[in-house]
C-alpha positions in Angstrom: 6.7 -31.2 -2.1 4.3 -28.3 -1.5 5.8 -25.0 -2.5 2.9 -23.1 -0.9 2.5 -21.0 -4.0 5.9 -19.4 -4.0 6.4 -20.1 -7.8 4.1 -17.2 -8.6 6.8 -14.9 -7.2 9.4 -16.6 -9.4 10.9 -18.5 -6.5 12.0 -22.1 -6.7 14.4 -24.0 -4.5 16.0 -27.4 -4.2 15.6 -27.1 -0.4 12.5 -27.6 1.8 9.8 -25.0 2.2 8.1 -24.7 5.6 5.0 -22.6 6.3 3.8 -21.4 9.7 5.5 -24.1 11.6 5.6 -24.1 15.5 8.2 -22.2 17.4 9.8 -25.4 18.7 10.4 -26.6 15.1 11.9 -23.3 14.1 14.2 -23.3 17.1 15.3 -26.8 16.3 16.1 -26.0 12.7 17.9 -22.8 13.8 20.1 -24.8 16.2 20.9 -27.5 13.6 22.1 -24.8 11.2 24.0 -23.0 14.0 22.1 -19.8 13.6 22.1 -19.3 17.4 22.4 -20.9 20.9 19.9 -21.5 23.6 20.1 -19.6 26.9 19.5 -21.4 30.2 15.9 -20.2 30.1 15.5 -21.6 26.6 15.6 -18.3 24.6 17.2 -18.6 21.2 20.2 -16.2 21.1 21.5 -15.0 17.8 24.1 -12.6 16.5 23.1 -10.4 13.6 26.6 -9.9 12.1 28.0 -6.5 11.0 24.6 -4.8 11.3 23.4 -4.6 14.9 20.7 -2.0 14.2 18.8 -0.5 11.4 20.6 0.7 8.3 18.9 4.0 7.5 21.2 4.9 4.6 20.2 1.7 2.9 16.5 2.2 3.0 14.7 3.0 -0.3 11.3 3.6 -1.7 10.6 2.7 -5.4 9.8 5.9 -7.2 6.9 5.4 -9.6 4.3 7.8 -11.0 1.6 6.1 -8.9 3.3 6.9 -5.5 5.6 9.8 -6.3 3.4 12.6 -5.1 2.5 10.8 -1.8 6.1 10.3 -0.6 8.1 12.7 1.4 11.4 12.2 -0.5 14.7 12.9 1.3 17.2 11.2 3.6 14.4 9.0 5.2 12.7 8.0 1.9 15.5 7.7 -0.7 14.2 7.1 -4.2 15.2 3.9 -6.1 14.3 3.1 -9.6 12.1 0.1 -10.6 15.2 -1.2 -12.5 17.2 -1.2 -9.2 14.4 -2.9 -7.4 14.1 -5.6 -10.0 17.9 -6.3 -9.8 17.7 -6.8 -6.0 14.6 -8.9 -6.4 16.2 -11.2 -8.9 19.4 -11.4 -6.8 17.3 -12.6 -3.8 15.4 -15.1 -6.0 18.7 -16.5 -7.3 20.0 -16.6 -3.7 17.0 -18.6 -2.6 17.5 -21.4 -5.2 19.3 -23.9 -2.9 18.0 -22.7 0.4 15.5 -24.1 2.9 12.8 -21.4 3.0 10.5 -20.5 5.9 7.2 -18.8 5.2 5.1 -17.0 7.8 1.7 -15.7 6.8 0.3 -13.3 9.4 -1.5 -10.0 10.0 -0.7 -6.5 11.1 -3.6 -4.7 12.7 -5.7 -6.1 15.5 -8.7 -4.2 14.3 -10.1 -6.5 11.5 -11.4 -3.4 9.6 -7.8 -2.1 9.3 -5.8 -5.4 9.1 -3.4 -6.3 6.3 -2.0 -9.7 5.4 1.8 -10.1 5.1 3.6 -13.1 3.7 7.2 -13.1 4.9 9.7 -15.5 3.3 13.0 -16.0 5.3 16.1 -17.9 4.6 16.8 -18.2 8.3 14.6 -20.1 10.7 15.6 -17.8 13.5 14.2 -14.7 11.7 11.0 -16.6 10.8 10.6 -17.3 14.5 11.1 -13.6 15.2 8.4 -12.4 12.8 6.0 -15.2 13.8 6.3 -13.7 17.3 5.9 -10.1 16.2 2.9 -10.4 13.8 -0.6 -11.5 14.6 -1.0 -15.2 14.0 -3.9 -16.3 11.9 -6.4 -18.9 13.1 -6.3 -22.3 11.2 -9.3 -21.1 9.2 -7.7 -17.8 8.4 -4.5 -19.6 7.4 -6.4 -21.9 5.1 -7.9 -18.9 3.2 -5.0 -16.5 3.7 -4.3 -13.9 1.0 -1.4 -11.6 1.4 -1.6 -7.9 0.8 2.2 -7.5 0.9 5.1 -9.9 0.2 8.3 -9.5 2.2 11.5 -11.3 1.1 14.3 -11.5 3.7 17.8 -12.7 2.7 20.5 -11.5 5.1 23.2 -13.6 3.4 22.4 -12.1 0.0 24.6 -9.0 -0.5 23.8 -6.5 -3.2 26.2 -6.1 -6.0 27.8 -2.7 -6.5 26.6 -2.6 -10.1 23.0 -2.0 -8.8 24.1 1.5 -7.8 23.0 1.6 -4.2 24.9 2.9 -1.1 26.2 -0.4 0.0 25.7 -4.2 -0.2 22.6 -3.8 2.0 19.2 -3.0 0.6 15.9 -2.4 2.4 13.4 -1.5 -0.4 9.7 -0.9 -0.4 7.7 -0.9 -3.6 4.3 0.5 -2.5 2.8 0.0 -6.0 3.7 -3.7 -6.3 3.3 -4.1 -2.5 6.6 -5.9 -2.1 9.4 -5.4 0.5 13.0 -6.6 0.0 15.5 -6.9 2.7 19.0 -8.1 1.7 22.4 -8.1 3.3 21.5 -7.4 6.9 20.6 -9.9 9.7 19.1 -7.3 12.0 15.5 -8.5 12.4 14.2 -5.0 13.3 14.4 -4.2 9.6 11.5 -6.7 9.0 9.4 -5.3 11.7 10.0 -1.6 10.8 9.4 -2.2 7.1 6.0 -3.5 7.9 5.5 -0.4 10.1 6.4 1.8 7.2 3.7 0.0 5.1 1.1 0.6 7.8 2.2 4.3 8.0 1.5 4.5 4.3 -1.7 2.6 4.0 -3.7 3.6 7.0 -3.5 7.4 7.0 -5.1 7.3 3.6 -8.0 5.6 5.3 -8.2 8.2 8.0 -6.4 6.2 10.7 -3.7 8.0 12.7 -0.7 5.7 12.9 1.6 5.9 15.9 5.1 4.8 17.2 3.9 4.3 20.7 3.0 1.7 23.3 -0.5 1.5 24.9 -2.2 0.0 27.9 -5.7 0.0 29.4 -7.0 0.0 33.0 -9.8 -2.0 34.5 -12.0 1.2 34.1 -11.4 1.1 30.3 -9.0 4.1 30.4 -6.5 3.8 27.6 -3.1 5.5 27.8 -0.5 6.0 25.1 3.3 6.2 25.5 5.3 7.9 22.7 9.1 7.8 22.8 12.2 6.9 21.0 14.4 3.9 21.7 15.6 3.8 25.3 13.0 6.2 26.8 11.0 3.6 28.5 8.0 2.9 26.2 8.0 -0.9 26.9 8.9 -0.7 30.5 6.3 1.9 31.5 3.5 0.4 29.5 4.1 -3.0 31.0 2.3 -2.3 34.2 1.0 -5.0 36.6 -2.1 -3.0 37.3 -3.0 -2.3 33.7 -3.4 -4.6 30.6 -0.9 -4.1 27.8 -2.4 -3.5 24.4 1.0 -3.3 22.7 4.5 -2.0 23.1 5.4 -0.2 19.9 3.0 0.3 17.0 -0.6 1.4 17.0 -3.4 2.9 15.0 -6.0 5.4 16.3 -9.3 5.2 14.3 -12.4 7.2 14.9 -13.6 4.7 17.6 -10.6 2.8 19.0 -6.8 2.4 19.5 -5.5 -0.9 18.1 -2.1 -2.7 18.1 -0.5 -3.5 14.8 1.5 -6.5 16.3 1.1 -9.7 18.1 4.4 -9.5 20.0 7.0 -7.2 21.6 10.5 -6.2 20.5 12.1 -4.9 23.7 15.5 -3.3 24.2 17.1 -5.5 26.9 20.4 -3.8 27.7 20.7 -3.7 31.6 17.4 -5.6 31.9 16.7 -6.5 35.5 14.2 -8.8 37.2 13.5 -6.2 39.8 12.7 -3.3 37.5 11.1 -5.1 34.6 9.8 -8.5 35.9 7.3 -9.1 33.1 9.9 -8.6 30.3 12.5 -10.6 32.3 10.1 -13.5 32.5 9.3 -13.3 28.8 12.9 -14.1 27.8 12.3 -17.8 27.7 11.7 -20.7 25.3 10.0 -19.3 22.2 11.6 -15.9 22.4 14.5 -14.7 20.2 17.3 -12.4 21.6 19.7 -10.5 19.3 23.3 -9.8 20.1 23.2 -10.6 23.8 26.1 -12.4 25.5 25.9 -15.6 27.6 27.8 -16.5 30.7 29.6 -19.6 29.3 29.5 -21.6 32.5 25.8 -21.2 33.1 24.3 -20.1 29.7 22.5 -17.3 31.6 22.2 -14.1 29.5 24.4 -11.3 30.7 22.0 -8.3 30.1 24.7 -5.8 31.2 27.2 -6.9 28.5 27.2 -4.5 25.6 30.3 -5.8 24.0 28.5 -6.7 20.7 26.2 -3.6 20.8 24.3 -1.5 23.2 21.2 -2.2 21.1 20.5 -5.7 22.4 16.9 -6.9 21.7 14.5 -9.6 22.5 11.3 -10.5 20.5 8.5 -12.5 22.1 4.8 -13.0 21.6 2.4 -10.9 23.6 1.0 -13.9 25.4 4.4 -14.2 27.2 3.3 -11.1 29.2 0.9 -12.0 32.0 -1.3 -8.9 31.8 -2.4 -8.2 28.3 -5.5 -7.1 26.5 -6.2 -10.1 24.3 -8.1 -8.2 21.7 -5.2 -5.8 21.1 -7.7 -3.0 21.1 -8.9 -0.3 23.5 -11.1 2.8 23.5 -9.8 6.2 22.4 -7.1 7.4 24.9 -7.8 9.7 27.8 -4.1 10.1 28.6 -1.1 10.5 26.4 2.6 10.6 27.4 5.6 11.8 25.5 8.7 10.2 27.0 12.1 11.8 26.7 15.3 10.5 28.4 16.8 13.9 28.8 20.6 13.4 29.5 21.0 17.2 29.9 19.1 16.9 33.1 17.0 20.1 32.6 13.5 18.9 31.5 10.9 18.6 34.3 10.2 15.0 35.4 6.6 15.7 34.5 4.8 18.6 32.8 1.3 19.0 31.3 0.9 20.2 27.7 -1.9 22.2 26.2 -3.1 21.4 22.7 -0.6 23.6 20.9 2.4 22.5 22.9 1.3 18.9 22.5 1.5 19.3 18.7 4.9 21.0 19.1 6.4 18.2 21.2 4.8 15.5 19.1 6.4 16.9 16.0 9.7 17.5 17.7 10.0 13.9 19.1 12.9 14.7 21.5 15.2 12.5 23.5 19.0 12.6 23.9 22.0 10.3 23.4 24.4 9.7 26.3 28.0 10.7 26.3 30.1 7.7 25.5 27.5 5.6 23.7 29.0 6.4 20.3 32.6 7.3 19.3 33.2 11.0 19.6 30.3 11.8 21.9 31.7 13.5 25.0 28.5 15.3 26.2 24.8 14.6 25.7 23.5 15.0 22.2 19.9 16.1 21.5 18.0 13.7 19.2 14.8 14.8 17.4 12.7 12.3 15.5 9.7 13.8 13.7 6.4 12.6 15.2 8.5 10.1 17.4 8.9 8.0 14.3 10.7 9.8 11.5 12.5 6.8 10.0 9.2 5.1 9.5 7.1 7.9 8.0 6.7 7.7 4.2 4.6 10.8 3.9 4.7 14.5 4.9 5.1 14.9 8.7 2.4 17.6 8.6 -0.2 14.9 7.6 0.6 12.9 10.7 0.7 16.0 12.9 -2.7 17.1 11.7 -4.1 13.6 12.3 -2.7 13.7 15.9 -4.2 17.2 16.5 -7.6 16.1 15.2 -7.7 12.9 17.3 -6.3 14.5 20.5 -8.6 17.5 20.3 -11.7 15.5 19.6 -10.9 13.0 22.4 -10.0 15.8 24.9 -7.0 13.7 25.9 -4.6 15.0 28.6 -1.1 15.1 27.3 2.1 15.0 29.5 5.8 15.3 28.8 7.7 12.9 31.0 11.5 13.1 31.5 12.8 9.5 32.1 16.4 10.8 32.1 18.4 12.9 34.6 18.0 15.5 37.3 20.5 17.3 39.5 22.9 17.7 36.6 23.6 16.3 33.2 24.6 12.7 32.6 27.7 11.9 34.5 27.0 14.5 37.2 23.3 14.2 38.0 21.3 11.1 38.7 18.7 9.1 36.8 15.2 9.8 37.9 14.2 6.7 39.9 11.7 4.4 38.1 9.4 4.3 41.1 8.9 8.0 40.9 8.3 8.0 37.2 5.7 5.2 37.7 4.0 7.3 40.4 3.8 10.3 38.0 2.3 8.1 35.3 -0.2 6.7 37.8 -1.2 10.1 39.1 -1.7 11.5 35.5 -3.8 8.5 34.4 -6.0 8.6 37.6 -6.7 12.3 37.1 -5.0 13.3 40.3 -3.0 16.0 38.4 -6.2 17.7 37.2 -6.7 19.3 40.6 -3.3 20.6 41.5 -1.7 24.0 40.8 1.0 24.5 38.1 3.9 26.8 37.6 5.4 27.8 34.2 8.9 26.8 33.4 10.5 29.9 31.9 12.9 28.1 29.6 10.7 25.3 28.1 7.3 27.0 28.4 6.0 23.9 30.3 3.4 23.6 33.1 5.0 21.9 36.1 2.7 20.5 38.8 3.5 21.9 42.3 2.4 18.6 43.8 2.3 14.9 42.6 1.3 12.0 44.9 4.2 9.7 45.7 6.9 12.1 44.3 9.2 14.3 46.5 8.3 17.9 46.0 11.9 19.0 45.3 12.1 16.6 42.4 9.4 18.3 40.3 11.2 21.5 39.4 14.5 20.4 37.8 16.3 23.7 38.6 16.0 23.2 42.3 17.9 19.9 42.0 21.0 21.5 40.5 23.7 22.7 42.9 24.7 25.5 40.5 21.7 27.4 39.3 23.9 29.2 36.7 25.0 25.9 35.2 21.3 24.8 35.0 20.3 28.1 33.3 23.1 27.8 30.7 22.3 24.1 30.0 18.6 24.7 29.7 19.1 27.7 27.4 21.4 25.5 25.2 18.7 22.8 24.9 16.0 25.5 24.2 18.0 26.7 21.3 18.4 23.1 20.0 14.6 22.7 20.0 14.2 26.0 18.2 16.8 25.2 15.6 15.3 21.8 14.9 11.8 23.2 14.5 12.9 25.6 11.8 12.6 22.8 9.3 8.9 22.8 9.7 8.1 25.9 7.8 4.4 25.1 7.2 3.4 25.1 10.9 1.3 28.0 12.3 2.8 30.5 14.7 0.6 29.4 17.6 2.3 26.0 17.5 5.8 27.4 17.2 5.2 29.8 20.1 3.9 27.1 22.4 7.3 25.4 22.4 10.5 26.1 24.3 11.3 29.8 24.5 7.9 30.6 23.0 5.6 33.4 23.8 2.3 31.5 24.4 1.5 29.5 27.5 -1.9 28.4 28.7 -1.4 27.9 32.4 -3.6 25.2 33.9 
């Protein structure tokens, strides 16, 4: 039996070892082992157990002299010793001894100059299907000569012993020196994807590539657009456009000459997914895709996308080719238009506003969105959420490094930057209404087409933002959020409260210049267009 070279990692098993086998074979093996069920459309549906999202308190970076000065240590990058890493490594090796193992050898980085090889070894066929959908598949010739840069061992049924001294029985550990990733004790597949993203966020900035948590698409005219945003803000939905080709939905690099996707697939949040609003994603949930923590109507085996009884964080992973309109190279020219997406549940941010270079850096670093009342226990009103550079959990190095790279790239490209509120107007969540998707799409289209370059703007006195007085296809009264509130006093109070949250959050960035700080909410500098 071919072990595909796993013995060099100390791995041996009495089970079978499979490498880069087709999706149909992986689905068949997952069903035999009762890892999941098929939906009516043929999507493999699995439940991830206790962990239905990432486990940030269980994420560690191995602290060694070779990497110590490069890592931004803290709550995001918790240090672990080499001894702790070795104990988890050996526990996984021991756990694998009687398991069937599934290897996927693939690439992250569509630009060959900045591509890295990853070997993922899974104990579950369903998770091997997931990562084979998400990474870039090698050609037969590439597979024959494949050499990994990083090894990723994934063992959700291997729980870490308390004697290791970690926070729980879950461990997500990255050893940047040995170039190994360990994932133990959690079945949430997003941990695999995001660990690889962390690696790219470590490797590529050191090669002068700006790494981004964003989606990207390209028009027939070669005009690239980027969409930054946290979970639930609409990155995947808004970048999946029938009139533009999708480059990628989540992770990209921006080199001196191009934007390129890190991945070969999409990992879309699918709670409340509808065929009307997101037809391309809807059609991608079929045979070959893997959905996590969704519920099925038992009589029909159709997925109930509105059911959040397991979690609100339902997900589906599928290869890019399941989307009709994609850019097959995974690459595009440097972007002319950049969007920051915020689902503002306070209902006070303008639906669209244009940012100058300083305010663009401010809002990039802030990475704002908000949680809704009721989505978590104890949340009775909207909660502001700030994630540094729209990707704080995945940034191993100093945020200032990523901010400087963004500023350098944006300035040199002369990109137009817009802040888009995909959340509420007319009141906070529960009182106001969600901004209709058709109007958000109209704003995006107008911005990309340059139609907002020739309109007048007014300055929002709270957030120091430039609001267009006109946008094609959008009702005039929707553009200024204050006019949509019945009580102007209530708007003013809510807006001031959010301004203070922005300011309080930005206090942590003590090494940013005053001109950046004053370009933000409540600031003193505004360059009106």
